[in-house]
Structure formats: C-alpha cells, structure tokens
ROMI-993416 format. One record per atom (N, C-alpha, C): x, y, z; residue in three letters. Coordinates in pm, whole numbers, padded with zeros to 5 digits, always signed. Layout:
// residues N
XYZALA/...
//
This chain:
// residues 251
+00085-00119-00001MET/+00001-00001+00001MET/+00088+00122+00000MET/+00058+00222-00087GLU/+00134+00342-00096GLU/+00047+00465-00099GLU/+00103+00579-00067ARG/+00031+00704-00080ARG/+00064+00764-00215ARG/-00036+00835-00276LEU/-00009+00908-00397LEU/+00076+01033-00364LEU/+00161+01072-00454ARG/+00235+01194-00438ARG/+00138+01311-00450ARG/+00166+01429-00388PRO/+00077+01542-00398PRO/+00043+01581-00540PRO/+00142+01573-00633ALA/+00117+01606-00771ALA/+00018+01512-00834ALA/+00024+01383-00795GLY/-00067+01285-00847GLY/-00209+01311-00800GLY/-00225+01348-00677ALA/-00358+01379-00623ALA/-00415+01502-00690ALA/-00334+01602-00712ALA/-00378+01725-00779ALA/-00425+01695-00922ALA/-00351+01602-00988ALA/-00389+01564-01124ALA/-00523+01496-01128ALA/-00548+01410-01028LEU/-00674+01340-01020LEU/-00792+01437-01009LEU/-00773+01534-00923LEU/-00877+01637-00905LEU/-00899+01716-01029LEU/-00792+01756-01094LEU/-00803+01842-01214LEU/-00869+01764-01329LEU/-00840+01634-01340LEU/-00903+01552-01446LEU/-01052+01552-01436LEU/-01103+01553-01311MET/-01245+01548-01290MET/-01311+01687-01300MET/-01242+01786-01249ILE/-01302+01919-01239ILE/-01287+01998-01368ILE/-01180+01976-01448THR/-01156+02059-01568THR/-01269+02063-01666THR/-01334+01951-01701PRO/-01444+01960-01797PRO/-01550+02059-01755PRO/-01587+02062-01625ALA/-01688+02158-01581ALA/-01629+02299-01586ALA/-01504+02313-01556ALA/-01438+02446-01559ALA/-01441+02504-01698ALA/-01412+02420-01800ASN/-01414+02468-01937ASN/-01549+02512-01982ASN/-01653+02450-01928ALA/-01788+02481-01969ALA/-01847+02602-01894ALA/-01778+02646-01792GLN/-01828+02758-01714GLN/-01730+02875-01725GLN/-01715+02949-01616ASP/-01625+03069-01625ASP/-01494+03043-01552ASP/-01411+03144-01559ILE/-01276+03124-01497ILE/-01283+03105-01345ILE/-01396+03144-01282GLY/-01411+03123-01142GLY/-01405+02975-01104GLY/-01443+02889-01199SER/-01438+02746-01169SER/-01297+02696-01150SER/-01203+02759-01220ASN/-01064+02720-01204ASN/-01015+02757-01063ASN/-01057+02874-01016ASP/-01022+02913-00876ASP/-01080+02815-00780ASP/-01204+02773-00802ARG/-01269+02675-00713ARG/-01192+02545-00711ARG/-01147+02501-00832ALA/-01070+02376-00841ALA/-00941+02384-00762ALA/-00871+02494-00773MET/-00746+02512-00703MET/-00763+02515-00553MET/-00874+02576-00506ARG/-00904+02582-00362ARG/-00929+02439-00311ARG/-01001+02360-00392MET/-01031+02225-00349MET/-00903+02141-00342MET/-00810+02165-00437ILE/-00685+02091-00434ILE/-00602+02130-00307ILE/-00595+02259-00278ALA/-00523+02306-00160ALA/-00588+02248-00035ALA/-00721+02244-00030HIS/-00789+02186+00086HIS/-00760+02040+00103HIS/-00760+01966-00008SER/-00729+01826-00009SER/-00587+01799+00046SER/-00495+01881+00002GLU/-00354+01863+00046GLU/-00341+01890+00195GLU/-00406+01995+00244ALA/-00398+02027+00387ALA/-00460+01915+00472ALA/-00574+01863+00423LYS/-00638+01758+00500LYS/-00560+01626+00494LYS/-00491+01604+00381HIS/-00406+01482+00372HIS/-00293+01490+00474HIS/-00228+01604+00485ILE/-00120+01621+00581ILE/-00168+01600+00722ILE/-00284+01657+00758ARG/-00340+01642+00890ARG/-00376+01494+00919ARG/-00431+01430+00817SER/-00471+01289+00833SER/-00347+01201+00852SER/-00245+01228+00779ARG/-00121+01148+00792ARG/-00058+01162+00930ARG/-00059+01286+00983GLN/-00005+01308+01117GLN/-00087+01234+01220GLN/-00219+01237+01211ASN/-00306+01168+01304ASN/-00291+01017+01297ASN/-00279+00966+01177LEU/-00264+00820+01160LEU/-00128+00774+01218LEU/-00025+00850+01194ILE/+00104+00813+01254ILE/+00097+00804+01404ILE/+00022+00897+01465LYS/+00005+00892+01610LYS/-00069+00771+01653LYS/-00173+00734+01579ILE/-00253+00613+01612ILE/-00166+00490+01604ILE/-00087+00480+01495LEU/-00003+00358+01476LEU/+00111+00354+01581LEU/+00156+00469+01624ARG/+00256+00472+01729ARG/+00200+00429+01866ARG/+00080+00480+01895ASP/+00020+00453+02029ASP/-00048+00318+02032ASP/-00100+00271+01918GLN/-00178+00147+01914GLN/-00130+00064+01793GLN/-00020-00004+01806PRO/+00034-00084+01695PRO/-00065-00188+01642PRO/-00158-00229+01725SER/-00254-00333+01679SER/-00361-00274+01586SER/-00366-00144+01566PHE/-00464-00081+01480PHE/-00455-00138+01338PHE/-00337-00145+01284TRP/-00319-00193+01147TRP/-00354-00339+01135TRP/-00316-00418+01233ILE/-00346-00565+01232ILE/-00497-00585+01239ILE/-00564-00508+01326GLU/-00711-00520+01334GLU/-00781-00475+01209GLU/-00730-00366+01149LEU/-00790-00317+01024LEU/-00782-00420+00913LEU/-00666-00484+00900GLN/-00649-00587+00797GLN/-00746-00702+00819GLN/-00757-00745+00942ALA/-00847-00857+00976ALA/-00992-00823+00945ALA/-01029-00699+00979ILE/-01170-00656+00953ILE/-01194-00649+00804ILE/-01102-00592+00732ALA/-01119-00583+00587ALA/-01133-00717+00524ALA/-01056-00816+00570LYS/-01066-00950+00516LYS/-01204-01010+00543LYS/-01254-00992+00665ARG/-01387-01044+00694ARG/-01497-00976+00616ARG/-01478-00849+00589LEU/-01578-00774+00508LEU/-01563-00791+00359LEU/-01454-00861+00318LYS/-01426-00882+00174LYS/-01406-00746+00106LYS/-01322-00664+00169THR/-01294-00533+00109THR/-01143-00507+00124THR/-01100-00385+00090GLU/-00960-00348+00094GLU/-00932-00260+00215GLU/-00826-00290+00292PRO/-00789-00200+00404PRO/-00767-00055+00354PRO/-00709-00040+00235ALA/-00683+00092+00181ALA/-00809+00173+00164ALA/-00919+00108+00122TRP/-01043+00180+00105TRP/-01099+00226+00234TRP/-01093+00144+00339LEU/-01138+00183+00469LEU/-01055+00302+00521LEU/-00925+00294+00501LEU/-00839+00404+00545LEU/-00872+00533+00472LEU/-00895+00527+00342ASN/-00926+00643+00267ASN/-01054+00712+00313ASN/-01156+00631+00341VAL/-01284+00686+00386VAL/-01270+00749+00526VAL/-01195+00683+00617MET/-01176+00737+00748MET/-01096+00870+00739MET/-01000+00876+00648ALA/-00922+01000+00629ALA/-01013+01114+00584ALA/-01102+01084+00491SER/-01191+01183+00440SER/-01294+01228+00543SER/-01343+01136+00625GLU/-01447+01164+00721GLU/-01396+01238+00844GLU/-01283+01193+00899SER/-01237+01248+01027SER/-01091+01289+01037SER/-01019+01271+00928SER/-00874+01295+00929SER/-00806+01209+01037SER/-00863+01088+01060PHE/-00810+00995+01159PHE/-00804+01055+01303PHE/-00899+01144+01332ASN/-00912+01195+01465ASN/-01027+01116+01532ASN/-00997+01027+01621PRO/-01102+00942+01683PRO/-01202+01020+01766PRO/-01170+01143+01808ALA/-01260+01225+01886ALA/-01326+01333+01801ALA/-01312+01325+01667ALA/-01371+01424+01580ALA/-01517+01436+01597ALA/-01569+01556+01596ARG/-01713+01580+01614ARG/-01761+01691+01526ARG/-01874+01669+01461ASN/-01932+01773+01374ASN/-01996+01879+01466ASN/-01947+02001+01458GLY/-01996+02104+01551GLY/-02112+02187+01497GLY/-02166+02152+01379LEU/-02276+02227+01329LEU/-02403+02201+01412LEU/-02491+02303+01427PRO/-02613+02286+01504PRO/-02697+02164+01460PRO/-02731+02083+01554GLY/-02818+01970+01526GLY/-02745+01846+01472GLY/-02610+01857+01449GLN/-02535+01746+01399GLN/-02462+01674+01511GLN/-02462+01538+01502THR/-02405+01458+01611THR/-02292+01368+01566THR/-02252+01380+01435ALA/-02151+01288+01379ALA/-02025+01290+01460ALA/-01973+01172+01486THR/-01863+01152+01582THR/-01769+01037+01540THR/-01641+01055+01568GLY/-01547+00944+01557GLY/-01486+00926+01420GLY/-01411+00817+01403LEU/-01333+00794+01281LEU/-01426+00789+01157LEU/-01543+00736+01170LEU/-01633+00729+01057LEU/-01754+00819+01072LEU/-01751+00909+01171GLN/-01858+01009+01190GLN/-01995+00943+01204GLN/-02010+00854+01300PHE/-02138+00794+01330PHE/-02231+00898+01391PHE/-02358+00901+01350ILE/-02456+00989+01411ILE/-02518+00919+01530ILE/-02590+00990+01613GLU/-02646+00937+01736GLU/-02739+00818+01714GLU/-02827+00829+01616ASP/-02922+00719+01589ASP/-02847+00590+01552ASP/-02744+00603+01467THR/-02661+00488+01430THR/-02592+00430+01548THR/-02533+00519+01630ALA/-02463+00471+01750ALA/-02556+00391+01838ALA/-02674+00439+01860GLN/-02771+00368+01946GLN/-02814+00238+01886GLN/-02826+00235+01755ASP/-02859+00105+01686ASP/-02752+00001+01711ASP/-02630+00047+01735MET/-02518-00046+01762MET/-02493-00065+01907MET/-02581-00014+01992GLY/-02572-00035+02135GLY/-02480+00059+02207GLY/-02456+00177+02153THR/-02368+00271+02219THR/-02417+00413+02194THR/-02340+00514+02222THR/-02377+00653+02200THR/-02257+00728+02139THR/-02285+00843+02081THR/-02177+00922+02023THR/-02081+00969+02131THR/-02134+00997+02250GLU/-02049+01040+02364GLU/-01954+00928+02401GLU/-02001+00805+02404ALA/-01915+00693+02433ALA/-01808+00670+02321ALA/-01854+00691+02197ILE/-01760+00671+02085ILE/-01645+00765+02093ILE/-01672+00887+02133ARG/-01563+00992+02143ARG/-01456+00952+02238ARG/-01492+00864+02337HIS/-01393+00821+02436HIS/-01336+00683+02405HIS/-01380+00623+02293MET/-01321+00492+02255MET/-01188+00508+02189MET/-01103+00410+02203SER/-00974+00409+02129SER/-01002+00384+01981SER/-00908+00415+01894PRO/-00922+00385+01755PRO/-00950+00238+01727PRO/-00887+00146+01802VAL/-00913+00003+01778VAL/-01054-00031+01818VAL/-01105+00023+01929GLU/-01243-00003+01969GLU/-01338+00051+01866GLU/-01307+00166+01804GLN/-01395+00219+01701GLN/-01393+00135+01575GLN/-01280+00070+01546LEU/-01272-00018+01429LEU/-01379-00133+01441LEU/-01402-00177+01564ARG/-01500-00284+01581ARG/-01640-00237+01550ARG/-01666-00108+01576LEU/-01794-00051+01537LEU/-01804-00036+01385LEU/-01690-00002+01323VAL/-01687+00010+01177VAL/-01725-00124+01113VAL/-01668-00233+01170GLU/-01704-00364+01118GLU/-01849-00399+01139GLU/-01901-00365+01257LYS/-02042-00394+01288LYS/-02134-00318+01194LYS/-02100-00193+01166TYR/-02183-00109+01079TYR/-02180-00162+00934TYR/-02061-00201+00886LEU/-02047-00243+00748LEU/-02079-00389+00724LEU/-02099-00468+00825SER/-02123-00610+00806SER/-02241-00644+00710SER/-02352-00564+00713PRO/-02463-00597+00623PRO/-02421-00588+00470PRO/-02312-00517+00444PHE/-02267-00495+00308PHE/-02154-00592+00267PHE/-02125-00685+00355ARG/-02016-00780+00326ARG/-02035-00847+00189ARG/-01931-00843+00107GLY/-01935-00897-00028GLY/-01971-00796-00132GLY/-02020-00677-00092ARG/-02056-00574-00188ARG/-01962-00455-00176ARG/-01868-00459-00083LEU/-01774-00348-00066LEU/-01655-00365-00158LEU/-01687-00382-00289ASN/-01587-00420-00387ASN/-01531-00301-00466ASN/-01550-00182-00419SER/-01492-00061-00476SER/-01485+00048-00370SER/-01399+00140-00390LEU/-01390+00254-00298LEU/-01521+00330-00298LEU/-01583+00347-00413SER/-01708+00422-00421SER/-01818+00347-00349SER/-01821+00212-00350ASN/-01922+00136-00280ASN/-01904+00151-00127ASN/-01777+00144-00083VAL/-01751+00162+00058VAL/-01798+00298+00108VAL/-01764+00406+00035TYR/-01802+00535+00077TYR/-01955+00556+00065TYR/-02015+00497-00036SER/-02162+00506-00048SER/-02230+00447+00069SER/-02181+00332+00118ALA/-02239+00268+00237ALA/-02221+00356+00358ALA/-02110+00422+00374VAL/-02084+00512+00482VAL/-02167+00641+00470VAL/-02174+00695+00354PHE/-02236+00828+00331PHE/-02390+00820+00341PHE/-02451+00713+00287ARG/-02594+00706+00279ARG/-02657+00592+00360ARG/-02576+00500+00406GLY/-02637+00386+00474GLY/-02686+00279+00383GLY/-02657+00291+00252PHE/-02687+00187+00157PHE/-02588+00208+00038PHE/-02574+00104-00042ILE/-02485+00117-00158ILE/-02567+00153-00280ILE/-02549+00272-00334ALA/-02624+00318-00449ALA/-02597+00229-00566ALA/-02702+00198-00640GLU/-02684+00112-00760GLU/-02612+00189-00870GLU/-02557+00115-00964GLY/-02492+00179-01076GLY/-02341+00208-01054GLY/-02283+00269-01152GLY/-02140+00296-01150GLY/-02107+00429-01084GLY/-01986+00476-01112ASP/-01938+00599-01045ASP/-02011+00721-01085ASP/-02087+00720-01193ALA/-02163+00839-01237ALA/-02299+00844-01164ALA/-02334+00741-01086SER/-02462+00742-01019SER/-02468+00845-00904SER/-02579+00916-00894ALA/-02591+01018-00789ALA/-02623+00949-00658ALA/-02562+01006-00549VAL/-02594+00963-00416VAL/-02663+01075-00334VAL/-02659+01194-00387ALA/-02729+01307-00323ALA/-02733+01424-00417ALA/-02849+01490-00430PRO/-02976+01447-00380PRO/-03039+01336-00467PRO/-03111+01249-00402LEU/-03180+01142-00479LEU/-03314+01187-00534LEU/-03367+01292-00478ASN/-03488+01352-00528ASN/-03497+01496-00478ASN/-03610+01562-00497ASN/-03619+01705-00459ASN/-03681+01728-00321ASN/-03685+01626-00237SER/-03739+01642-00106SER/-03645+01730-00024SER/-03705+01792+00084ASN/-03626+01879+00172ASN/-03513+01801+00234ASN/-03537+01677+00272LYS/-03435+01594+00336LYS/-03315+01577+00243LYS/-03346+01535+00116GLU/-03237+01510+00023GLU/-03162+01638-00012GLU/-03234+01748-00027LEU/-03165+01877-00058LEU/-03077+01921+00056LEU/-03121+01891+00181ARG/-03041+01929+00295ARG/-02914+01844+00302ARG/-02924+01717+00273ILE/-02807+01626+00271ILE/-02704+01683+00173ILE/-02757+01720+00054TYR/-02663+01774-00049TYR/-02604+01904+00001TYR/-02685+01994+00059SER/-02634+02123+00102SER/-02528+02109+00205SER/-02549+02015+00303LEU/-02448+01998+00410LEU/-02316+01938+00361LEU/-02322+01874+00244ASN/-02204+01804+00192ASN/-02165+01856+00052ASN/-02200+01982+00028ARG/-02174+02039-00107ARG/-02030+02029-00150ARG/-01936+02026-00055TRP/-01795+02021-00085TRP/-01761+01894-00162TRP/-01845+01789-00152LEU/-01822+01665-00223LEU/-01860+01673-00373LEU/-01929+01782-00411ASP/-01969+01801-00547ASP/-01854+01868-00624ASP/-01758+01787-00664PHE/-01632+01845-00716PHE/-01651+01927-00845PHE/-01742+01888-00932ASN/-01761+01964-01057ASN/-01876+02062-01049ASN/-01939+02076-00939GLY/-02041+02180-00918GLY/-02163+02166-01003GLY/-02202+02041-01034ASP/-02317+02019-01120ASP/-02448+01996-01043ASP/-02445+02018-00913GLY/-02567+02006-00833GLY/-02596+01869-00783GLY/-02506+01777-00795LYS/-02527+01642-00745LYS/-02392+01583-00698LYS/-02397+01494-00607ILE/-02279+01422-00557ILE/-02289+01279-00610ILE/-02188+01233-00680THR/-02188+01097-00736THR/-02099+01002-00663THR/-02116+00874-00688LYS/-02031+00774-00628LYS/-01884+00799-00662LYS/-01860+00840-00785GLY/-01719+00868-00828GLY/-01663+00984-00753GLY/-01744+01085-00721GLU/-01692+01201-00644GLU/-01666+01160-00500GLU/-01745+01069-00446LEU/-01713+01017-00313LEU/-01580+00950-00312LEU/-01555+00865-00410ALA/-01428+00794-00422ALA/-01314+00890-00440ALA/-01333+00988-00524LEU/-01227+01089-00547LEU/-01194+01167-00419LEU/-01296+01203-00346ALA/-01274+01275-00220ALA/-01191+01193-00122ALA/-01228+01065-00109ALA/-01153+00978-00018ALA/-01012+00956-00063ALA/-00994+00931-00195LEU/-00859+00904-00246LEU/-00768+01023-00241LEU/-00827+01141-00266SER/-00745+01266-00270SER/-00694+01303-00127SER/-00765+01257-00026VAL/-00725+01288+00111VAL/-00636+01176+00167VAL/-00688+01051+00161GLY/-00615+00938+00220GLY/-00495+00899+00138GLY/-00516+00880+00003ARG/-00408+00849-00091ARG/-00348+00708-00063ARG/-00426+00619-00007PHE/-00382+00483+00010PHE/-00437+00397-00105PHE/-00352+00309-00157GLN/-00390+00226-00267GLN/-00370+00077-00233GLN/-00466-00010-00272PRO/-00446-00153-00256PRO/-00323-00198-00337PRO/-00261-00303-00294ALA/-00142-00351-00362ALA/-00165-00379-00509ALA/-00286-00431-00539ALA/-00320-00463-00680ALA/-00319-00342-00768ALA/-00349-00224-00712ILE/-00355-00103-00789ILE/-00220-00065-00849ILE/-00113-00106-00781LEU/+00021-00070-00826LEU/+00052-00134-00958LEU/-00028-00234-00999SER/-00006-00297-01131SER/-00071-00218-01242SER/-00136-00108-01210GLY/-00193-00022-01315GLY/-00339-00031-01329GLY/-00413-00092-01234LYS/-00557-00106-01245LYS/-00622+00021-01186LYS/-00757+00023-01195SER/-00833+00141-01151SER/-00806+00171-01001SER/-00792+00299-00966PRO/-00773+00334-00824PRO/-00899+00325-00744PRO/-01017+00301-00813TYR/-01143+00294-00743TYR/-01194+00154-00719TYR/-01152+00057-00797ARG/-01218-00075-00798ARG/-01118-00188-00805ARG/-01141-00293-00734SER/-01059-00412-00739SER/-01145-00533-00775SER/-01105-00616-00872PRO/-01185-00733-00909PRO/-01179-00843-00805PRO/-01094-00831-00706ALA/-01076-00939-00612ALA/-01197-00968-00527ALA/-01288-00866-00516TYR/-01405-00882-00431TYR/-01533-00868-00511TYR/-01527-00899-00641ALA/-01642-00876-00728ALA/-01732-00999-00742ALA/-01700-01109-00678ALA/-01776-01231-00700ALA/-01913-01227-00636ALA/-01926-01172-00519ASP/-02051-01171-00444ASP/-02113-01034-00455ASP/-02218-01016-00538ARG/-02281-00889-00554ARG/-02428-00894-00521ARG/-02469-00980-00433LYS/-02609-00986-00394LYS/-02649-00857-00322LYS/-02772-00806-00346PRO/-02816-00684-00273PRO/-02820-00711-00124PRO/-02795-00606-00045GLU/-02796-00623+00097GLU/-02942-00648+00143GLU/-02954-00720+00250ALA/-03090-00761+00296ALA/-03167-00641+00350ALA/-03092-00542+00404ARG/-03160-00426+00462ARG/-03072-00304+00448ARG/-03131-00188+00467ARG/-03051-00069+00471ARG/-03022-00034+00618ARG/-02907+00028+00641THR/-02878+00073+00773THR/-02893+00226+00770THR/-02891+00286+00890ARG/-02898+00430+00895ARG/-02771+00494+00841ARG/-02790+00612+00779SER/-02672+00685+00731SER/-02585+00723+00849SER/-02454+00716+00828ILE/-02360+00751+00935ILE/-02366+00901+00966ILE/-02380+00983+00864TYR/-02384+01127+00898TYR/-02470+01200+00796TYR/-02516+01314+00840ALA/-02596+01399+00750ALA/-02511+01518+00701ALA/-02403+01549+00778GLY/-02320+01660+00739GLY/-02175+01627+00771GLY/-02081+01666+00683SER/-01940+01638+00707SER/-01881+01747+00785SER/-01766+01711+00854LEU/-01687+01811+00925LEU/-01648+01923+00828LEU/-01627+01888+00699ASP/-01584+01991+00604ASP/-01688+02098+00577ASP/-01815+02069+00607SER/-01917+02166+00579SER/-01906+02287+00669SER/-01827+02277+00774GLN/-01811+02393+00863GLN/-01680+02468+00838GLN/-01609+02426+00737GLN/-01477+02491+00712GLN/-01488+02582+00593GLN/
//
C-alpha cells in the first residue's frame, strides 16, 4: 500500500473538475485550485493523526487488515474513507447545530444507538475499539464493498447506491431531506453540477487518504478491485446513514 504523491492527487482532481471548468467561467478554475489546496492540507493532517494512532496502538493496522478480510474489502479503502471523514481523529465531532456525527467514521447518534452505544461513548473509545464498530456497521454490506465508491456510498448514505461511479448519491430527489443532505455536503460535488456521485465520493476519499491496494500498483483502477467482485447480492436491509453533514461543511 502506498500514498499518492501530492502532484498525483492534484492531477486526479483536475481531471475530474476541468471539464466543468471549461464549460463555465474562470471562477471554476479558482474553485478547483481551492479544493486541491484543501485536499492537500487535509491529507497532511490525516497522515499526522494516523502516525500517532499507529505509534500509540500498533494493533490498529493488524485489526484493520483482519476486519477488511472479513468484510471482503480493501484496508486501503477503509483508510481512505476514514481519512476523508475524520482525518483519523477518533474524537472528531461535527460542530454544526443539530449534527451529532462523531469518531473515525462520523457515526450519528441514531446509528450509535442502533449499535448499542452513544456518540459520547464513541468519542472516548480508542481507535481500535472504533474499528470494531466500523465492522459492525459495514457487516450488512459484506461482499458488496468491492470498490472505494461502494464503501463510501455505504458510509455516506447507509446503503450502496446502484450503478457505476456516475450514479448520484445526493440528492436522490427534490425532497427537503435530500436537498439538505446535499447542502451539508456540497464540498463533495467536485464539478459543481448540483449532485454528488459515487465517483466523487471515491475521489474525495482518495485525494485525502491516498492509500492504494497492492493490486492497484499494477496499473488497475484506483477505485475498484476485481478481487471482491464475486458476491454482488443486494444487501438484505438498509442501515442508517452515518452522517448528514461532514466536518468539512463547517470549514
């Protein structure tokens, strides 16, 4: 597993944002550069926090690998999503009014209670203890976490959106609830087209975490691995969304 170089991450963002920038005005280019700078700053913060976790709790990496194996997914994808959600700060909390998202994966209060705990308790859990909640939350999706976009879709919405990376995950319709979810997470709409797609979720996670599965180093897609594509049965039920608003929505 390796991290992308800063130049590589910037190139990924530009490849996705440039088509929209060409179709709009020069202000879109400024927006793209701000997003790249934000991604770089968050990557540095995430790396520092992860180094601290690995230093203080060496079993974190061992536990993460075991959980990923049981979930039939990639440790790198779990790391990327945690980096995007909390910058690997286990006590991270969304400070926006009415928001309760907490911890490495930003669990909301309803989700925490469904798993037999609370967001207050999660904030005081060690990173390794939180990993066990990550596994519990993602277990219904076992066998379907076969891409970075699917992993983040499960985290972001509480279900895996059907279709490929161009499929929208927010808003799904024009209801007030869906429009609010989009508004709180507008930063994930990289090309500013009024919707957040599975591909944009993957790009957000990859541009911050920059961890790649070993298979990716052979030149395959940074979003998807065929190793876990065999079992694609729909999940039996939906779980609650982990969060309604990202920490980034307040920055």
